[in-house]
C-alpha positions, -999 to +999 in steps of 0.1 A: +001+000-001+015+034-009+019+061+020+011+095+004+026+126+022-007+144+022-044+136+030-062+112+008-099+107+011-111+087+042-142+070+048-162+083+079-157+069+112-182+076+137-156+091+167-146+074+192-132+096+224-129+130+228-147+147+199-122+172+194-100+167+171-062+165+189-037+194+180+001+182+175+026+213+177+054+191+182+080+205+154+100+172+151+096+135+162+122+107+178+124+075+158+129+044+171+161+035+152+187+053+127+169+033+094+139+043+106+151+077+108+168+076+073+138+061+055+111+083+068+134+114+064+139+104+028+103+099+025+106+061+019+084+055+046+051+072+059+054+084+096+058+117+118+094+131+109+096+168+108+065+191+105+078+209+069+072+173+056+039+172+071+022+162+102-008+150+116-032+177+117-024+189+080-031+155+064-065+151+081-074+187+069-065+178+035-085+141+039-112+166+047-108+189+014-098+158-007-130+137+004-152+169-001-139+173-040-134+137-052-102+138-059-071+118-049-057+140-024-050+177-012-019+191-004-021+222+021-002+259+025+002+284+047-019+307+026-042+303-006-013+322-027+012+297-016-011+268-027-018+283-060+020+298-066+030+260-058+000+245-082+020+264-112+054+266-100+059+234-095+044+224-132+059+254-150+098+255-161+115+282-182+103+280-216+069+270-209+040+297-217+007+292-194-026+314-203-041+333-174-072+346-173-079+387-175-104+374-150-083+359-122-076+369-086-054+398-083-027+381-067-029+353-093-017+377-121+012+392-100+026+361-094+023+353-132+031+385-145+063+392-121+077+360-107+071+333-138+077+354-163+111+363-146+119+325-142+117+323-181+079+315-183+056+330-211+028+345-196-004+353-222-037+362-212-072+350-227-109+361-213-125+334-196-158+346-209-149+347-244-143+305-263-128+322-292-100+346-274-088+311-254-090+293-287-067+320-303-043+318-273-045+279-278-031+280-316+003+283-299+013+253-276+008+266-238+017+238-206-011+252-189-046+268-183-054+289-152-090+308-146-118+312-120-155+309-117-173+329-102-146+357-110-135+380-082-148+405-085-173+407-111-191+381-104-196+366-138-196+332-148-172+311-171-180+279-184-162+252-169-165+225-187-162+239-219-126+259-214-113+227-192-125+204-226-105+232-250-074+233-233-075+192-227-078+191-264-049+212-271-027+194-245-028+219-217-032+212-179-062+232-164-056+248-132-086+263-113-093+287-081-125+275-067-124+298-036-154+313-043-179+283-050-164+254-029-188+219-031-213+213-027-221+249-044-199+240-073-177+205-078-153+214-110-130+184-110-158+161-127-162+190-148-121+184-170-103+207-140-073+190-135-062+206-103-086+230-078-070+253-057-087+268-026-076+300-003-087+276+030-087+313+047-121+317+033-149+291+035-133+262+047-114+285+077-150+301+079-144+322+112-121+351+099-094+333+120-073+316+100-046+321+065-045+288+048-043+272+009-051+239-009-049+220-041-068+189-044-063+166-079-046+135-088-018+118-073+005+122-107+003+157-104+000+164-066+034+148-059+056+173-077+035+197-056+041+179-024+076+180-030+078+219-040+062+222-006+090+205+012+117+223-007+100+256-005+086+254+033+053+270+024+031+242+044+005+247+066+013+252+104-006+222+128-025+256+147-042+268+115-047+232+102-063+227+131-086+256+129-098+244+093-106+208+111-123+228+136-146+246+111-154+214+091-184+202+103-203+237+099-192+242+062-224+228+045-246+248+070-227+281+070-224+278+027-263+273+026-276+302+055-250+327+034-257+316-001-296+322+008-289+359+026-270+367-003-300+361-027-322+378-002-301+407-007-293+407-042-332+406-048-339+438-021-314+458-042-333+459-070-350+482-061-328+505-056-312+496-095-349+504-104-346+539-087-310+543-104-293+547-073-274+513-084-265+510-122-263+474-117-261+443-092-244+412-102-251+381-078-254+342-101-284+335-079-306+364-099-326+353-131-313+377-154-277+373-148-258+376-180-243+338-180-278+325-163-276+294-188-244+283-178-249+286-141-280+264-142-253+233-156-223+241-132-236+256-100-261+244-071-265+280-063-258+317-065-228+315-039-225+339-010-209+366-028-226+397-049-209+430-069-229+465-069-216+491-098-223+526-093-227+549-121-207+575-099-173+557-097-149+555-071-164+585-055-198+569-046-183+536-038-160+555-012-191+575+000-214+544+006-186+520+017-178+546+047-215+547+054-216+517+064-228+502+100-227+467+101-208+452+071-170+454+078-146+473+057-122+446+051-109+425+023-116+389+025-146+365+023-164+336+037-161+343+071-193+347+097-189+384+090-203+403+060-175+425+044-172+450+019-145+458-003-135+484-034-116+460-053-095+486-070-082+490-037-078+457-023-082+422-039-069+438-078-048+468-063-017+451-080-032+454-115-031+485-138-059+507-143-056+494-176-054+456-165-083+459-145-107+475-173-093+441-194-104+419-165-141+439-163-134+460-129-144+496-130-134+520-099-174+521-095-175+483-083-184+474-044-182+436-038-197+425-009-191+388+008-224+381+031-215+362+062-245+352+087-258+386+105-291+379+085-306+389+052-328+420+068-298+434+086-275+432+060-300+447+032-310+474+058-274+486+064-266+486+024-299+508+022-291+534+047-258+535+032-265+536-005-296+563+000-272+583+025 
């Protein structure tokens, strides 16, 4: 039986003994003899050795993710960007070409444009909302295609199976950022994605008290990623891994409640759209979403984040966000608290104004991640802020 150095799916068993998982902080582990010390250290034999090589809490969390995604396994990291940079870095070399969607998280774009390019990887862009754009780029060989959906922060939705199929047809690996809508809202590996990356800081952590990331997929691709993690040291520490374990039993319940509240808030704001106080509200659960047909095929609900466009641009957005009394002004999403952010100032600040425009992100965009305060409370707060 192969012993993997990361978590793999595990059958559910009724708990025996303490119901809260144990936290093991020891940085190193004594071995019974020199040969075991050598074999475990070399990765030839499973077992605890040194925390940078993996640990009990990390593998337990990874197993939960692997089971949720229906993957061979999962490898956890100290942050979402550590996970994404490992997924890319472990499988790209100098001379390779990677296609990064214009509409992707700003940190992923920055890593690709500033770091991958610096190491001799050719980085080209395509629009994940335009299959012809990808088809044109794939006319030349590409090693990898990277995209996300729903798209941060515009909440547009890309056709995941179509993009994956096109990439595979041209021999390209597909890496997908699944942070915005984890299962059960959206399960992407059966749609043709090779590797799915999550910022576990968000819904998997769920309480705004942990930084974590994870990559799930098949063993033949995870092996290189685990070795990258071991060499570069971006491992998820035991304490945040334990916090993700703690949060796991409430994941489905939180997602359901937040998704229901997000839909109610988006519906309630239509009155302000009709009056012209808001130029547009984009939420995948609304019937008039521009990507409705795609959403119905690949998502179970609209997720927990919505976007508002203001005709008055940055000045109007700033006046609205500064009047909020319940919704926090903060980056991130997926916690029990509702958060509001101006993407031009936060998530996509590393991009130039021209790059943001190419991604469809205007200075008049406000993103709201819905928490658990209740739809009525959130809608009242947004209305008083919008109506001044």
